[in-house]
DOKOL-738701 format. One record per residue (C-alpha): x negated, y, z negated; residue in three letters. Coordinates in Angstrom, 1 decimal. Each point is the difference from the previous one (the first is absolute). Layout:
N
      xx      yy      zz  code
       X       Y       Z   ALA
...
END
This chain:
538
      xx      yy      zz  code
   -49.6    28.4   -95.3   MET
    -1.2     3.6     0.4   LEU
    -2.3    -0.4    -3.0   GLU
    -1.5    -3.2     1.4   ILE
    -0.8     1.8     3.2   LEU
    -1.6     2.9    -1.9   ARG
    -2.2    -2.5    -2.0   LYS
    -0.9    -1.8     3.2   ARG
    -1.1     3.3     1.6   ARG
    -2.0     0.9    -3.1   SER
    -1.9    -3.3     0.4   ILE
    -0.6     0.6     3.7   ILE
    -1.2     3.5    -0.8   SER
    -2.5    -1.4    -2.5   LEU
    -1.3    -2.5     2.5   VAL
    -0.3     2.7     2.6   VAL
    -2.1     2.2    -2.4   THR
    -2.3    -2.9    -0.8   VAL
    -0.4    -0.9     3.7   GLN
    -0.8     3.6     0.8   LEU
    -2.7     0.2    -2.7   ILE
    -1.6    -3.2     1.1   LEU
     0.1     1.0     3.7   SER
    -1.7     3.3    -0.8   LEU
    -2.6    -1.7    -2.2   ALA
    -1.1    -2.1     2.9   GLY
    -0.7     2.9     2.4   CYS
    -3.3     0.3     1.7   GLY
    -2.6     2.8    -0.3   THR
     1.8     2.5     2.3   THR
     3.4    -1.4    -0.9   ASP
     0.0     0.8    -3.7   THR
     2.0     2.7    -1.6   ILE
    -1.8     3.2     0.9   GLY
    -1.8    -1.7     2.9   GLY
     1.1     2.6     2.6   ALA
    -1.0     3.7     0.2   LYS
     2.0     0.8     3.1   ASN
     3.5    -1.0     1.0   VAL
     1.6     0.5     3.4   ILE
     3.6    -0.8     0.2   LEU
     1.4    -0.2     3.5   VAL
     3.8     0.2     0.2   VAL
     1.7    -1.0     3.3   ALA
     3.4     1.5    -0.7   ASP
     2.9    -2.1     1.1   GLY
    -2.1    -2.8     1.4   MET
     0.9    -3.7    -0.5   GLN
    -1.8    -3.1     1.4   LEU
     2.2    -0.2     3.1   GLU
    -1.2     3.5     1.0   HIS
    -3.6    -1.1    -0.5   GLU
     0.7    -3.0     2.3   ARG
     1.4     2.3     2.7   ALA
    -3.1     2.2    -0.2   ALA
    -2.3    -2.9     0.1   GLY
     1.7    -1.3     3.1   ASN
    -0.2     3.4     1.7   TYR
    -3.6     0.9    -1.0   LEU
    -1.7    -3.4     0.1   TYR
     2.4    -2.5     1.5   GLY
     0.1    -1.8    -3.4   ALA
     2.8     0.3    -2.5   PRO
    -2.0    -1.0    -3.0   GLU
    -3.5     0.8    -1.4   GLY
    -1.0     2.5     2.6   ALA
     0.6     3.3    -1.8   LEU
    -2.9     1.3    -2.0   GLN
     1.5    -0.4    -3.4   HIS
     1.3    -3.5     0.8   GLN
    -3.7    -1.2     0.0   LYS
    -0.5     0.7    -3.7   TYR
    -0.6    -2.8    -2.5   ASN
     2.9     1.2    -2.2   TYR
     3.3    -0.6     1.7   LYS
     3.3     0.0    -2.0   GLY
     3.5     1.4    -0.3   ALA
     1.5     2.7    -2.1   ALA
     3.5     0.7    -1.3   SER
     1.2     3.6     0.2   THR
     3.3     0.4    -1.8   TRP
     0.8     3.0    -2.1   ASP
     2.5     0.7    -2.8   VAL
     2.8     0.9     2.4   THR
    -0.5    -3.3     1.9   THR
    -0.1    -2.0    -3.2   TYR
     3.2     1.5    -1.2   ASN
     1.8    -0.7     3.3   ARG
    -0.9    -3.7    -0.3   TYR
     0.8     0.0    -3.7   ALA
     3.4     1.6     0.6   PHE
     0.8    -2.5     2.8   ALA
    -0.8    -2.9    -2.4   ALA
     1.4     1.2    -3.3   TYR
     2.6     2.7     0.8   SER
     2.7    -2.1    -1.7   SER
    -2.2    -1.5    -2.7   ASN
    -2.7     1.9    -1.9   GLY
    -1.3     2.5     2.5   PHE
    -0.7     2.6    -2.7   SER
    -2.5    -2.3    -1.7   SER
    -1.6    -1.0     3.3   ARG
    -0.4     3.5     1.4   ARG
    -3.5     1.3     0.3   TYR
    -0.5     2.8    -2.5   SER
    -3.4     1.8    -0.5   ASP
     0.8     0.1    -3.7   ALA
     0.1    -3.7    -0.4   THR
    -2.1    -1.6     2.8   VAL
    -3.7    -0.7    -0.5   ASN
    -1.5    -1.3     3.1   LEU
    -2.6    -1.8    -2.1   ASP
     2.7    -2.0    -1.8   ASN
     2.1    -2.3     2.2   LEU
     2.5    -0.3    -2.9   ALA
     1.2     3.5     0.8   THR
     0.9    -0.4     3.7   PHE
     0.4    -2.6     2.7   ASP
    -2.4     0.4     3.0   PRO
     2.3    -2.2     2.1   ALA
     2.7     2.6    -0.2   LEU
    -2.4     2.4     1.8   GLY
    -1.1    -2.6     2.5   TYR
     1.0    -3.6     0.0   ASN
    -2.4    -2.3     1.9   PRO
     2.6    -2.8     0.1   ALA
     2.2     2.3     2.1   LYS
    -2.5     2.2     1.8   GLY
    -2.9    -2.4     0.4   GLY
    -3.3    -0.6    -1.7   LYS
    -2.0     1.6     2.8   LEU
     0.7     2.7     2.6   PRO
     2.0    -1.0     3.1   TYR
    -1.2    -1.9     2.0   ARG
    -2.5    -1.6    -2.2   GLN
     3.2    -1.1    -1.8   ASP
     3.3    -0.2     2.0   THR
     2.2    -1.1    -2.9   THR
     1.0     3.6    -0.9   GLY
     3.8     0.6     0.1   GLN
     1.0     2.9     2.2   THR
     3.1     0.6    -2.2   GLY
    -2.3     0.5    -3.0   TYR
    -1.7     2.9     1.7   PHE
     2.9     1.2     2.2   GLY
     3.0     0.3    -2.3   THR
     0.9     3.4    -1.2   LYS
     0.6     0.1    -3.8   ILE
     0.6     2.5    -2.7   LYS
    -2.2     0.8    -2.9   ASP
     3.0     0.8    -2.3   SER
     3.8     0.0     0.1   SER
     0.0     3.6     1.3   THR
    -3.0    -0.3     2.3   GLY
    -0.2    -0.1     3.8   THR
    -0.7    -3.4     1.6   ALA
    -3.4     0.1     1.8   LYS
    -2.6    -2.5     1.1   TYR
    -2.2    -1.0    -2.9   PRO
    -3.4     1.4     0.6   ALA
    -2.5     2.5    -1.4   THR
    -0.7     3.4     1.5   ASP
    -3.5     1.3     0.5   SER
     0.1     2.3    -3.1   ALA
     0.7    -2.7    -2.5   SER
    -2.3    -2.4     1.9   ALA
    -2.8     2.5     0.0   GLY
     0.6     0.6    -3.7   THR
    -0.4    -3.7    -0.7   ALA
    -3.3    -0.1     1.8   LEU
    -1.2     3.2    -1.5   ALA
     1.1    -0.4    -3.7   THR
     1.0    -3.7    -0.5   GLY
     3.6     1.0    -1.0   PHE
     3.2    -0.9     1.7   LYS
     2.3     3.0     0.5   THR
     3.1     1.1     1.9   ASP
     0.3     0.8     3.7   ASP
    -1.3     3.5     0.6   GLY
    -2.2     0.4    -3.0   ASN
    -3.6     1.2     0.4   ILE
    -2.2    -1.3    -2.9   ALA
     2.9     0.5    -2.4   TRP
     1.7    -2.4    -2.3   ARG
     3.3    -1.7     0.8   SER
     3.0     2.0    -1.2   GLY
    -1.8     3.3     0.5   ASP
    -0.7     0.8    -3.7   PRO
    -1.4     3.5    -0.7   ALA
    -3.4    -1.6    -1.1   ASN
     0.0    -2.5     2.8   GLY
    -3.2     1.1     1.8   ARG
    -2.3    -3.0     0.8   LEU
    -3.7     0.4     0.5   ALA
    -1.3    -1.6     3.2   SER
    -3.0    -2.2     0.4   ILE
    -1.7     2.8     1.9   ALA
     0.6     2.4    -2.9   GLU
    -1.2    -2.6    -2.6   MET
    -3.2    -0.6     1.9   TYR
    -0.9     3.6     0.3   ARG
     0.9     0.8    -3.6   ASN
    -1.7    -3.0    -1.5   GLN
    -3.1    -0.3     2.1   LYS
    -0.3     3.3     2.0   LYS
     0.6    -1.8     3.3   ALA
     1.2     1.7     3.2   SER
     3.5    -0.6     1.4   ILE
     1.6     0.4     3.3   GLY
     3.1    -0.7     2.1   VAL
     0.3    -0.4     3.7   VAL
     3.1    -0.5     2.1   SER
     1.4     0.4     3.5   THR
     3.2     1.4    -1.5   VAL
     0.4     3.3    -2.0   PRO
    -2.4     0.1    -3.0   PHE
     2.9     0.8    -2.3   SER
     2.0    -3.1     1.2   HIS
     0.8    -2.9    -2.3   ALA
    -3.1    -2.3     0.2   THR
    -2.8     2.5    -0.3   PRO
     2.0     2.0    -2.5   ALA
     0.3    -2.9    -2.4   ALA
    -3.7     0.0    -0.5   PHE
    -0.5     3.7    -0.6   VAL
     3.3     1.5    -1.2   SER
     3.1    -0.6    -2.1   HIS
     3.6     0.7     0.8   ASN
     3.5    -1.4    -0.5   THR
     0.9     0.6     3.6   ASN
    -2.2    -0.9     2.9   ARG
     1.7     2.6     2.1   ASN
    -1.4     2.9    -2.1   ASN
    -2.8     0.3     2.6   TYR
    -1.0     3.6    -0.8   GLN
    -0.1    -0.6    -3.7   ALA
    -2.0    -3.2     0.6   ILE
    -2.4     1.8     2.3   ALA
    -0.4     2.8    -2.5   GLN
    -1.0    -2.5    -2.7   GLU
    -2.5    -1.7     2.3   ILE
    -1.6     3.3     1.1   ILE
     0.0     1.9    -3.4   THR
     0.1    -2.7    -2.7   VAL
    -1.4    -3.4     0.9   SER
    -2.3     1.5     2.7   ARG
    -1.5    -3.3     1.4   PRO
    -3.4     0.1     1.5   GLU
     1.5    -1.0     3.4   VAL
     3.4     0.5     1.5   VAL
     0.6    -0.8     3.6   ILE
     3.5    -0.3     1.5   GLY
     2.8     1.6     2.0   GLY
     2.5     2.7    -0.8   GLY
    -1.7     2.9     1.7   ASN
     2.5     2.9     0.2   PRO
    -1.2     1.2     3.4   ASN
     1.2    -3.3     1.6   PHE
     2.7    -1.4    -2.3   ASN
     2.8     2.0     1.6   ASP
     0.2     0.1     3.9   PRO
     0.3     3.8    -0.3   ALA
    -3.4     0.2    -1.8   GLY
    -0.8     1.9    -3.1   ILE
     3.1     2.1     0.2   THR
     2.4    -3.0     0.3   GLY
     2.3    -0.8    -2.9   PRO
    -1.7    -3.3    -0.8   ALA
    -3.6     1.3     0.3   ALA
    -0.7    -0.1    -3.7   TYR
     2.0    -3.2    -0.8   GLN
    -3.0    -1.8    -1.4   TYR
    -2.1     2.9    -1.5   VAL
     1.2     3.5    -0.8   ASP
    -1.4     3.2     1.5   ALA
    -1.9     1.1    -3.1   ALA
    -1.7    -3.4    -0.5   ASP
    -0.9    -0.2     3.6   TYR
    -1.5     3.5    -0.1   ALA
    -1.9    -1.0    -3.2   ALA
    -1.5    -3.0     1.8   LEU
    -1.1     2.1     2.9   LYS
    -1.8     2.3    -2.3   GLY
    -1.3    -2.6    -2.4   SER
    -3.6     0.1    -1.3   THR
     0.5    -3.5    -1.6   GLU
     0.9    -1.8     3.2   TYR
    -1.5    -0.2     3.4   THR
     3.3     0.5     1.8   PHE
     0.5    -1.3     3.6   ILE
     3.3    -0.1     1.9   GLU
     1.4    -0.9     3.3   ARG
    -0.7     2.5     2.8   LYS
     1.3     0.0     3.5   ALA
    -2.4    -1.6     2.5   GLY
    -2.5    -1.0    -2.7   VAL
    -0.9    -3.7    -0.6   ASP
     1.2    -0.6    -3.6   GLY
    -2.3    -2.9    -0.6   GLY
    -3.1     2.0     1.0   THR
     1.1     3.1    -2.0   ALA
     0.8    -2.1    -3.1   LEU
    -3.4    -1.8     0.2   SER
    -1.8     3.4     0.1   GLY
     2.0     1.2    -3.0   ALA
    -0.8    -3.1    -2.0   ALA
    -3.7     0.5     0.8   ASP
     0.2     3.6    -1.2   ALA
     1.9    -1.0    -3.2   ALA
    -2.4    -2.7    -0.9   ALA
    -3.0     2.2     0.7   ALA
     1.5     2.9    -2.0   GLY
     1.3    -2.2    -2.9   ASN
     3.5     1.1     0.7   LYS
     3.4    -1.7     0.3   LYS
     1.6    -0.8     3.3   LEU
     3.6     0.8     1.1   PHE
     1.2    -1.0     3.5   GLY
     3.4     1.2     1.0   LEU
     1.2    -1.4     3.3   PHE
     3.3    -1.5     1.4   GLY
     2.5     0.7     2.7   GLY
     3.7     0.6     0.3   ALA
     1.7    -1.6    -3.1   GLY
    -3.3     0.1    -1.9   GLY
    -1.6    -3.2     1.0   SER
    -2.8    -0.7     2.5   PHE
     1.3    -0.8     3.5   GLU
     0.4    -3.7     0.7   TYR
    -2.7    -1.8     2.0   HIS
     1.3    -1.5     3.2   LYS
    -0.9    -3.5     1.1   PRO
    -0.1    -0.9     3.7   SER
     2.0    -2.8     1.4   ASN
    -2.3    -1.3     2.7   ASP
    -1.9    -2.7    -1.7   GLY
    -3.0     2.1    -0.9   THR
     0.9     0.8    -3.7   SER
    -1.0     3.6     0.6   GLN
     1.3     2.5    -2.5   ILE
     0.4     3.7     0.7   THR
    -0.4     2.3    -3.0   ARG
     3.2     1.8    -0.9   GLY
    -1.7     3.3     0.0   SER
    -3.7     0.9     0.2   ILE
     0.7     2.9    -2.4   GLU
     0.6    -2.4    -2.8   ASN
    -2.7    -2.3    -1.3   PRO
     0.5    -3.8     0.1   THR
     0.3    -1.7    -3.3   LEU
    -3.5    -1.3     0.5   ALA
    -1.3     3.6     0.4   ASP
     1.9     1.0    -3.2   ALA
    -1.3    -3.0    -2.1   ALA
    -3.6     0.6     1.1   LYS
     0.3     3.7    -0.8   ALA
     1.4    -0.8    -3.4   ALA
    -2.8    -2.5    -0.8   LEU
    -2.7     2.5     1.0   LYS
     1.2     2.3    -2.8   VAL
     1.0    -2.5    -2.6   LEU
    -3.1    -2.1     0.5   GLY
    -2.2     2.8    -1.3   LYS
     1.2    -0.6    -3.6   ASN
    -2.2    -2.6    -1.6   ARG
     2.6    -0.5    -2.7   ASN
     2.2    -1.7     2.6   GLY
     3.2     0.8     1.8   PHE
     3.6    -1.0     0.6   PHE
     1.5     0.4     3.5   LEU
     3.5    -0.8     1.2   MET
     0.4    -0.2     3.8   VAL
     3.5    -0.2     1.4   GLU
     1.1    -0.9     3.6   GLN
     3.5     1.4    -0.3   GLY
     1.0    -0.1     3.7   ASP
     0.7    -3.7    -0.3   ILE
     2.9     0.6    -2.3   ASP
     1.5     2.9     1.9   TRP
    -0.3    -2.0     3.2   SER
     1.7    -3.0    -1.5   ASN
     2.9     2.1    -1.3   HIS
     0.7     0.8     3.6   ALA
    -0.6    -3.6     1.1   ASN
    -2.7     1.5     2.2   ASP
    -2.3    -3.0     0.9   TYR
    -2.5     1.9     2.1   ALA
    -0.6     2.7    -2.6   SER
    -0.4    -2.7    -2.7   MET
    -2.7    -1.7     2.1   ILE
    -1.7     3.4     0.3   GLY
     0.1     0.5    -3.7   GLY
    -1.5    -3.4    -0.8   ILE
    -2.8     0.7     2.6   TRP
    -0.7     3.2    -1.9   ASP
     0.0    -2.0    -3.3   LEU
    -2.4    -2.6     1.5   ASN
    -2.4     2.6     1.2   GLU
     0.0     1.8    -3.3   ALA
    -0.8    -3.3    -1.8   ILE
    -2.9    -0.5     2.4   LYS
    -1.2     3.6    -0.8   SER
     0.2    -0.6    -3.8   ILE
    -2.0    -3.3     0.4   GLU
    -2.6     1.9     2.1   ALA
    -0.4     2.6    -2.7   TYR
    -0.5    -2.6    -2.8   VAL
    -2.4    -2.0     2.2   ASP
    -2.3     3.0     0.8   GLN
    -3.2     0.4    -1.9   SER
    -1.4     3.0    -1.8   GLY
     2.6     0.3    -2.8   ASP
     1.2    -2.0    -3.0   ASP
     3.4    -0.9     1.5   VAL
    -0.2    -3.8     0.6   THR
     2.3    -3.0     0.0   TRP
    -1.5    -0.9    -3.4   ASP
     1.6     3.1    -1.5   ASN
     2.9     0.8     2.3   THR
     3.4    -1.6     0.0   MET
     2.1     0.3     3.2   LEU
     3.6    -1.0    -0.2   ILE
     2.4     0.0     3.0   VAL
     3.7    -0.5    -0.6   THR
     3.4     1.5     0.8   SER
     2.5     1.7    -2.3   ASP
     3.0    -1.8     1.4   HIS
     1.4    -1.7     3.0   GLY
     2.2     1.8     2.6   ASN
     2.5    -0.8     2.8   SER
     0.0    -3.8    -0.5   TYR
    -1.7    -0.4     3.4   MET
    -0.3    -3.6     1.4   ARG
    -2.1    -1.0     3.0   LEU
     2.0    -2.5     2.2   ALA
    -3.3    -0.8     1.8   LYS
    -3.7     1.1     0.0   ASP
    -0.4     2.5     2.7   LEU
    -3.2     0.0     2.1   ALA
    -3.0     2.3    -0.8   LYS
     0.7     3.6     1.0   GLY
     3.7    -0.7     0.6   SER
     3.0     1.7    -1.6   LEU
     3.7    -1.1    -0.1   PRO
     2.5     1.9     2.1   LYS
     1.0     2.9    -2.2   GLN
     3.5     1.4     0.7   ASN
     1.1     3.3    -1.5   PRO
     3.1    -0.3    -2.1   ILE
     1.3     3.1     1.8   SER
     0.4    -1.8     3.3   ASP
     3.2    -1.6    -1.3   GLY
    -1.0    -3.5     0.9   GLY
    -0.6    -1.4    -3.4   ALA
     2.2    -3.0    -1.1   PRO
     3.1     0.7    -1.9   ALA
    -0.6     0.7    -3.7   GLY
    -3.6     1.1     0.5   TYR
    -1.3     2.4    -2.6   ASP
     0.4     3.5     1.6   SER
    -2.5     1.6    -2.4   SER
    -3.0    -1.7     1.5   VAL
    -1.8     1.1     3.2   GLY
    -0.2    -3.2     2.1   TYR
     1.4    -3.4     0.7   TYR
    -1.7    -3.0     1.6   TYR
     0.4    -3.3     1.9   ASP
     0.6    -2.5    -2.9   PRO
    -2.1    -2.6     1.8   THR
    -3.0     2.3    -0.7   GLU
     0.6     1.7    -3.3   VAL
     2.8     0.8    -2.4   THR
     0.5     2.6    -2.7   TYR
     2.4    -0.1    -2.9   GLY
     1.6    -2.6    -2.2   PHE
     2.6    -0.9     2.7   ALA
    -2.4     0.7     2.9   GLY
     1.8     3.3     0.8   LYS
    -2.5     2.4    -1.4   GLY
    -0.4     1.5    -3.4   VAL
    -1.4     3.3    -1.3   ASN
    -1.0    -1.2    -3.4   SER
    -2.8    -1.4    -2.2   HIS
     0.1    -3.6    -1.0   SER
    -0.9    -1.8    -3.2   ASN
    -2.2    -2.5     1.8   GLU
    -3.4    -1.0    -1.2   LEU
    -2.8     2.0     1.5   VAL
    -3.6    -1.1     0.7   THR
    -2.9     0.8    -2.3   LEU
    -3.7    -0.1     1.0   TYR
    -3.2     0.8    -1.8   GLY
    -3.8     0.3     0.6   LYS
    -2.9     0.9    -2.2   GLY
    -0.3     0.3    -3.8   ALA
     2.6    -0.9    -2.6   GLY
     2.1    -2.4     2.1   LEU
     0.5    -2.5    -2.8   SER
     1.9     2.7    -1.7   GLN
     2.6    -0.5     2.7   LEU
    -0.3    -3.8    -0.1   SER
     0.7     0.0    -3.8   ALA
     3.5     1.4     0.6   TYR
     1.0    -2.5     2.7   GLN
     3.2    -1.8    -1.0   GLY
     0.1     1.4    -3.6   LEU
     3.5     1.3     0.5   TRP
     0.9    -2.6     2.6   TYR
    -1.4    -3.5    -1.0   PRO
    -0.7    -2.3     2.9   GLY
    -0.8     2.9     2.3   THR
    -2.9     2.4     0.7   THR
     2.1     3.1    -0.2   ILE
    -1.5     3.1    -1.5   VAL
     2.4     2.8    -1.0   ASP
    -0.8     3.6     1.2   ASN
    -0.4     1.1    -3.7   THR
    -2.6    -2.7    -0.4   GLN
    -2.0     1.4     2.9   ILE
    -0.3     3.1    -2.1   PHE
    -1.1    -2.1    -2.9   LYS
    -2.6    -1.8     2.1   ALA
    -1.4     3.4     1.1   MET
     0.1     1.3    -3.5   LEU
    -1.9    -3.1    -1.3   GLY
    -2.6     0.1     2.8   ALA
    -0.8     3.7    -0.9   LEU
    -0.1    -0.8    -3.7   GLY
     2.7     2.6    -0.8   LEU
     2.3     0.4    -3.0   ILE
     3.7     0.2     1.0   ASP
     0.9     3.5    -1.3   ASP
     3.7    -0.6     0.6   ASN
     0.2    -3.0    -2.2   ARG
    -2.3     1.5    -2.7   ILE
     2.5     2.9    -0.2   LYS
     2.9    -2.4    -0.1   ALA
    -1.4    -1.9    -2.9   ASN
END
């Protein structure tokens, strides 16, 4: 029986390969392999469709189609599972019968060969839905919300990727374990994986950049410009970014003057970058360095630094952030006006940061790769903090508008004919569900968990609880501080979009699901790059 299944998968794999070749052969002028010169990947960390619906209600009074990226011609869904998630589901299904042969192993799995693994173990559309909730309401809560082990000795946890392995999938096209930064599953000594940013710069002399509202050495930006077996090795990751990979643009949090409430002398001041590397940045002749200063508008300061870097043919490094490393959350009003107050004037908005990055990267006529992350959404959702989540998606929305405005402007060679813009999420978070659509500019009543009024059994690790007639969080409606394996949304605009279309349903027939590793492949194909990781593997 097992041999029959393997033969069947081999046939499916062959059909998939032929379908992919035919799909790519039919691409239009700007949608052929190599049709894009610039790629901008926007990652809304921890955002699922229900969060987008909540933000659409708040900002525009419309749950669907109102956010900027929701207007794009390409609209789809992406699976986000990693090796750890795959093995949890595999262990649950086969712990008593053949788990060792079903376990995901980097030594035996080839993601281009469906005979070597089963995508439905990573994400099963029959159990989770063919589309994100609530485009598809057939997903089984128990499928997402049952804690399971990944081995007989493992700890039972909710099956879901973390940002490190999800970032690695987007950056390198490889599935890996929770916590790995551009490193192969199993942590082999030679497990370093080149990212698409590194490939583009090495192969075509393009410029590369990462922008984030969380520390620059945190999981998502790190996956594109560093390599490590442990996402928490922040100082080592920062050192590699600053001294080895040296991207043309780095903008993010982690400023040691603000990370610890006690300031630069506090014990956590240098959590995300060590003192020596911070000093090197401040004295760098390679970078135009700009950082958060008390009383100074961060957006204005960053814009000026970007202008200076572009004029002087230098790189740009912006180091901002507040307590805990990240930019302060933006605060939405609750008076029907949809007004948002900036978290701190001393930090740039994501729109400011994206625009500054593009000013510098756009000077390179060989092209550029830019990853832009709105990380507050994820951190807010871990706390089940609805208001801060809305502020994060507002920040995301304004950043996307800023990116569009840059591409639309005349006077340079960055156009929609040669620029691919992708907007997606790395994973779901918090299993939030709207009980009803709230009015424009309205927020649900947000009760602090510390007030002692939460229902019995409510998750004490989250920050808030709610009236369940307005909104619920968690698999049992009692809060959850966890990612989820739900499908996330995928949007695209500009050049190379049929690269994405070619992968729809290839792993999941009868659906339009694209895996996060296939987003990497679509970007790789649009830029006309050789996959250095697979060349080395062969």
